[in-house]
N, C-alpha and C positions, 0 to 999 in steps of 0.2 A: 167167555163172553156172556154178558148179561144184557137183558132187554128192559127198557122202561118206556113210558109214554109221556108225552108232553100234555100237561093238564090244560083245562080251559083258561087257567090263570097264567099260562106260559111257564109253568114250573115243572121240574122233573124230580123224581125221587131216585136217589142213588141207591141201587140195590144193596142189600145187606152184605153179600159176598165182596162187593167192590169197596164198601165202607170199611169192612174188616181188613181187606188186603192193603188199602191205602191208609189205614189207621185214622179214619175220619170220625170226628166227634161233632156233636151239635155246635155250631158256630165256626167250624173249620172253614178256612178260605179256600175256594176252588177257582182255578183259572181255566177258561175255555178259549181255545184258539181255533177259529175256523180255518180249515185248510183249503177247502173248495166248496162247491155247492152241496156236497153230501157227506163230508168228513170234517170232524173237529177233534182236537186233542184236549183231553181233560187232565189237568195236573193239579197237585196240591200246591198252595202257595207257602213256601218256606219263609223263614225269617229273613233270609237274604234273597231278594227278588231276582238277582242275577243267577243264583243257584237254581231257582225254579225254572229258568229258561234253558239250563244245561241239557244238551242233547236234542233240543227241539230242532227239527229240520234234518235230523240225521238221515232219514230216508231219502232226502233229496241228494245228498252226497253219495249214498249207497247206489242210487240209480245212475249216477254219473261214473260209477266205478271207483269211488273213493276220492278223497281230497287230493292225495298225492298224484294220482293219475290225471285228474282234471288240471292241476297246476302245471304238470309237465306238458300236457297238450296245449295249454294256453301259451306257455313260454315258447314252445316250438312254433306256434302260429305267429308269434311276434318276430321270431328270427326269420321266418319266411317273408314277412311283410317288409322287413328292413333291407332285404336284398334287392 
């Protein structure tokens, strides 16, 4: 984990270790997705916008026990409602 500070011009410097790991160069496009009041996801923008969104929100499905479990529970609730 790296730490940075928001400047008076509302800019942040991406620390060197993060730039190297994400292969960021001057002019690289970065996407920021606010998750809640204290968390945001930073990702690089690939040539394919859809690919840059891949995996976003994975932690939501993990918290629900996985997509398969969630879908099974939803389908079971539908069966109960129709009886």
